[in-house]
Structure formats: structure tokens, C-alpha cells
C-alpha positions as CSV (number, residue, x, y, z in Angstrom):
1,M,51.9,40.4,39.1
2,G,51.3,40.7,35.4
3,K,47.9,41.5,34.0
4,D,45.9,39.2,31.7
5,W,45.0,41.2,28.7
6,Q,41.9,40.2,26.7
7,V,42.4,40.9,23.0
8,H,39.4,41.5,20.7
9,A,39.7,41.3,17.0
10,V,38.4,44.5,15.4
11,P,37.4,44.3,11.8
12,S,39.0,46.8,9.5
13,I,36.5,49.4,8.1
14,V,37.2,51.5,5.2
15,A,34.9,54.5,4.8
16,N,32.7,54.7,1.7
17,E,33.8,51.3,0.4
18,T,31.2,48.8,-0.6
19,P,31.8,45.2,-1.7
20,A,31.7,44.8,-5.5
21,P,28.6,42.9,-6.6
22,Q,29.0,39.4,-7.8
23,T,28.3,38.9,-11.5
24,I,26.2,35.9,-12.3
25,V,26.5,34.8,-15.9
26,I,23.5,32.9,-17.4
27,R,23.8,31.5,-21.0
28,G,21.5,29.4,-23.1
29,R,22.9,26.2,-24.5
30,S,21.4,23.4,-26.5
31,V,22.4,20.0,-25.4
32,L,21.9,16.9,-27.5
33,A,20.4,14.1,-25.4
34,L,19.5,10.6,-26.4
35,V,15.9,9.6,-25.7
36,I,15.0,6.1,-24.7
37,A,11.5,4.8,-24.1
38,P,11.1,1.8,-21.8
39,Q,8.5,-0.7,-22.8
40,W,6.5,-3.0,-20.5
41,P,6.9,-5.7,-19.4
42,L,9.9,-3.9,-18.1
43,D,12.1,-7.1,-17.5
44,T,11.9,-8.1,-21.2
45,W,12.8,-4.6,-22.3
46,L,15.7,-4.3,-19.9
47,A,17.0,-7.7,-21.1
48,A,17.1,-6.3,-24.7
49,L,18.8,-3.2,-23.4
50,D,21.4,-5.1,-21.6
51,A,22.1,-7.2,-24.7
52,Q,22.4,-4.1,-26.8
53,T,24.8,-2.3,-24.4
54,E,26.9,-5.5,-24.2
55,R,27.4,-5.3,-27.9
56,S,27.9,-1.6,-27.9
57,A,29.5,-0.8,-24.6
58,N,29.9,3.0,-25.2
59,L,26.4,3.6,-26.6
60,F,25.4,5.6,-23.5
61,E,28.8,6.5,-22.3
62,Q,29.0,10.1,-21.1
63,R,25.8,10.9,-22.9
64,P,22.8,12.7,-21.3
65,V,19.6,10.7,-21.6
66,V,16.0,11.7,-21.5
67,V,13.6,8.9,-20.5
68,N,10.1,8.8,-22.2
69,L,7.8,7.1,-19.7
70,G,4.7,7.4,-21.9
71,A,4.4,3.6,-22.2
72,A,4.2,3.0,-18.4
73,P,1.1,1.2,-17.2
74,Q,-1.9,3.4,-16.4
75,G,-3.8,3.5,-13.2
76,E,-2.5,3.1,-9.7
77,R,0.4,1.0,-10.9
78,G,1.7,3.7,-13.3
79,P,3.8,5.8,-11.0
80,A,5.5,2.9,-9.3
81,A,6.3,1.3,-12.7
82,A,7.8,4.5,-14.0
83,L,10.0,4.9,-11.0
84,E,11.1,1.2,-11.3
85,A,12.3,2.0,-14.9
86,L,14.3,5.0,-13.6
87,V,15.9,3.0,-10.9
88,A,16.9,0.2,-13.3
89,L,18.4,2.7,-15.8
90,S,20.3,4.5,-13.0
91,A,21.7,1.2,-11.8
92,R,23.1,0.6,-15.2
93,G,25.1,3.9,-15.1
94,I,22.8,5.7,-17.6
95,K,22.9,9.5,-16.9
96,V,19.2,10.5,-16.8
97,I,18.8,14.3,-17.1
98,G,15.1,14.4,-17.5
99,V,11.9,12.6,-18.2
100,E,8.9,13.1,-20.5
101,G,5.5,11.5,-21.0
102,I,4.6,11.6,-17.3
103,D,2.6,14.0,-15.1
104,P,5.0,16.1,-13.1
105,L,2.8,15.6,-10.0
106,L,3.6,11.9,-10.0
107,M,7.3,12.7,-9.6
108,G,6.7,14.6,-6.3
109,Q,7.7,13.0,-3.0
110,T,10.1,10.6,-4.7
111,R,13.9,10.5,-5.0
112,W,13.3,11.8,-8.6
113,S,11.3,14.8,-7.6
114,R,14.1,17.2,-8.7
115,L,14.4,15.6,-12.1
116,P,13.0,18.0,-14.7
117,V,9.8,16.8,-16.6
118,I,10.3,18.0,-20.1
119,P,7.0,19.4,-21.6
120,P,5.8,18.3,-25.0
121,G,7.5,20.0,-27.9
122,R,6.1,23.3,-29.1
123,E,5.3,24.2,-32.6
124,T,8.2,26.1,-34.1
125,I,7.5,29.1,-36.4
126,R,10.3,30.0,-38.7
127,E,10.4,33.5,-40.1
128,E,10.8,33.8,-43.8
129,A,13.8,35.5,-45.3
130,P,13.2,39.2,-46.3
131,R,11.8,39.6,-49.7
132,E,13.7,41.6,-52.3
133,E,12.3,45.1,-53.0
134,G,9.7,44.9,-55.7
135,A,9.0,41.2,-55.3
136,G,5.4,40.2,-55.5
137,M,3.6,39.3,-52.3
138,A,1.9,36.2,-53.6
139,P,4.0,33.0,-53.7
140,V,4.5,31.4,-57.1
141,A,3.4,27.8,-57.0
142,S,6.0,26.7,-59.5
143,A,8.9,28.4,-57.8
144,P,11.6,26.0,-56.7
145,A,12.0,25.3,-53.0
146,A,14.8,27.1,-51.1
147,P,18.0,25.1,-51.0
148,V,18.7,23.2,-47.8
149,A,21.4,24.8,-45.7
150,S,24.6,22.8,-45.3
151,L,27.7,22.8,-43.2
152,L,31.0,21.9,-44.9
153,I,33.7,20.5,-42.6
154,E,37.0,20.5,-44.6
155,R,39.0,18.5,-42.0
156,P,38.7,15.2,-40.2
157,V,36.4,15.0,-37.2
158,R,38.7,13.9,-34.4
159,S,37.8,11.5,-31.5
160,G,35.9,13.4,-28.7
161,Q,34.6,16.1,-31.1
162,S,30.9,16.5,-31.7
163,I,29.6,18.4,-34.7
164,V,25.9,19.4,-34.4
165,F,24.1,21.3,-37.2
166,D,20.3,21.0,-37.0
167,Q,19.6,23.5,-39.8
168,G,20.5,21.2,-42.7
169,D,23.1,18.8,-44.1
170,I,26.6,18.1,-42.9
171,I,29.4,17.4,-45.4
172,V,32.7,16.1,-44.1
173,I,35.8,16.1,-46.3
174,G,37.8,13.5,-44.5
175,A,37.2,10.9,-41.8
176,V,35.0,10.8,-38.8
177,S,37.2,9.2,-36.1
178,S,36.1,6.6,-33.6
179,G,34.6,8.4,-30.6
180,A,33.5,11.4,-32.7
181,E,30.0,12.3,-33.5
182,V,28.2,14.1,-36.3
183,V,24.6,15.2,-35.8
184,A,22.6,16.8,-38.6
185,G,19.1,18.2,-39.1
186,G,19.2,16.8,-42.6
187,S,21.5,14.3,-44.3
188,I,25.2,13.5,-43.6
189,H,27.8,13.0,-46.3
190,V,31.2,11.7,-45.2
191,Y,33.9,11.6,-48.0
192,G,36.1,9.3,-46.0
193,P,35.8,6.5,-43.4
194,L,32.9,6.9,-40.9
195,R,34.2,5.4,-37.7
196,G,32.2,7.3,-35.1
197,R,28.5,8.1,-34.8
198,A,26.3,9.7,-37.4
199,I,22.8,10.8,-36.5
200,A,20.7,12.4,-39.3
201,G,17.2,13.7,-39.6
202,L,16.8,15.8,-36.5
203,T,14.8,18.3,-38.5
204,V,13.7,16.7,-41.8
205,G,12.9,13.3,-40.3
206,A,12.8,10.2,-42.5
207,A,13.8,12.1,-45.6
208,A,17.4,12.3,-44.4
209,R,20.1,9.9,-45.4
210,I,23.7,9.1,-44.5
211,F,26.3,8.6,-47.1
212,C,29.9,7.5,-46.5
213,R,32.9,6.3,-48.5
214,K,33.8,3.6,-45.9
215,L,31.4,2.3,-43.2
216,E,33.2,1.5,-40.0
217,A,30.8,3.4,-37.7
218,E,30.0,2.7,-34.1
219,M,26.4,3.7,-34.8
220,V,24.3,5.2,-37.6
221,A,20.8,6.7,-37.0
222,V,18.1,8.3,-39.1
223,D,15.0,9.9,-37.6
224,G,15.2,8.0,-34.4
225,R,16.0,4.5,-35.8
226,Y,19.6,3.3,-35.3
227,R,21.9,0.4,-36.0
228,T,25.2,-0.5,-34.6
229,A,28.2,-2.2,-36.1
230,E,27.2,-5.7,-35.1
231,H,23.9,-5.3,-36.9
232,W,25.3,-5.0,-40.5
233,G,28.0,-7.6,-40.5
234,P,31.1,-8.1,-42.7
235,D,29.3,-7.7,-46.0
236,L,28.7,-4.0,-45.4
237,H,31.7,-3.2,-43.1
238,G,34.3,-1.1,-45.0
239,R,32.0,-0.4,-48.0
240,A,30.7,2.8,-49.5
241,V,27.0,2.8,-48.4
242,Q,23.9,4.9,-48.0
243,V,21.7,4.6,-44.9
244,R,18.0,5.5,-45.1
245,R,14.9,4.9,-43.1
246,D,12.2,2.7,-44.8
247,K,9.1,3.0,-42.6
248,D,10.3,1.6,-39.2
249,V,13.4,-0.1,-40.5
250,L,16.8,1.4,-41.1
251,R,18.3,0.1,-44.3
252,I,21.9,0.1,-45.4
253,S,22.8,-0.5,-49.0
254,V,26.1,-0.6,-50.9
255,L,26.9,2.2,-53.3
256,D,29.9,0.7,-55.2
């Protein structure tokens, strides 16, 4: 009779050998997100949003969105109303990455509890450039202001590219293709057709402007106010224009 042998797997052990530690890489990265602020009554605002996205189907396509819920009704109805807005936006395929304008405690025990609540913006303190040796310490009232920084792009901005420069102006020698995006802290100058998106004024606000040789853009925005192609019509399409914010209105005027 043969014997039944029971075989046990024995792990291989190498003396004095320890597993190499895993390296975890953490990097900081700034991500440009669109901010939308629902208004109440919500149904009316959603109808306006649907009409806008129907005219500009790719307005929110593949773009992270922060939702400002500061206008939600107050009192007991507030949390439920805010969550209704988030549900409605999610159902429309809008990629919400965070919220603001709401107490983080109100997000607890909901399906949105893991969504980050972005705190109010902090005051930014910018360090001055070092003074030249021998320069006086007191500022001279009549001294001219330091020039605004600018980024020069000496090539077309291709579809799918996003140029972000929040320290000043962006100057593009060439075209901004459809599906491309240019975002500036100051003004934007495009010496060619502007077919993609141009967003100006992230830092300087309403003082920023957008200039282009040929307006064929998907969207232009200055300091939070935007207009899309269907809003300016054939009289401005294809023309050299400037875009500026006038109080709460975004105005586009012909240059030639």
C-alpha cells in the first residue's frame, strides 16, 4: 500500500533581508475649477442652466466644478435644499469636486459627506522683490507701478491644451484652437483666431480685458462674467474685438 503524503508549503526565508519600503509621492497641484452658484427657486435656475448647456453642450465637459450653496434657503429647509441642488447637478453629468458657502456639519450623514467643503478664501500676502543696495526704505509716491508680468506663447494653442498663468497677462502669437483654453490672472491678447475658451481676470478682476484678432470663441469670461458664441451673434463673430466687464455686464466691442 502506498502512503498518502501531506505536503505543506514552506515560505522561503532569506536571512537579513527586509522588504523595501514603499515610496509615497505627494505633490501639490493647482486645479482650475468652474464655480457655479445655484439660485432659488431651484427649478427656475435649473431651467436656465439646461437652456445654457443646450446651447453650449461642452460648457462643463470634463471640467471640475465647485458648487457655491450660499444662496440656499435658511432654516430647517436649508440642508435639504442644498442637497437637492447637488443631486440635480449630478444628474446632469456635472462633475462636482467640492462645495462652498455651507456649514460642513450639514453635509454629514448624507451621500455627499465625503465631498470637501472649501473654506472661504484667505488673504494672500505677497512678498516684495528685494530692494537694490542703497535704495531708500520709504516708498516714493510718484514712482511708477511695477509692470504686470506676462506670459508670451509664440505658437498656436492646440485643442485639448490648457494654458494657465495667474500672475499676469497672456499673449498668444497665433490661434487658440477649438477645445483649447487660456486662463489669465490679468488680460488675454490673442494675435490670431480665438476659437476655444478665454478666461481673464483671475487676479486683477474687472480691470482685465480680452483682445483677439478674430472672435470665434466657445466662451469668453472676465472676472466671473461670461458669454458664449450664441450670445454675440453674427455681427461680432469673426471680428477683431475687445471684451471687458462693465459692472455686471460683459461687453464685446469691435476694434476694426
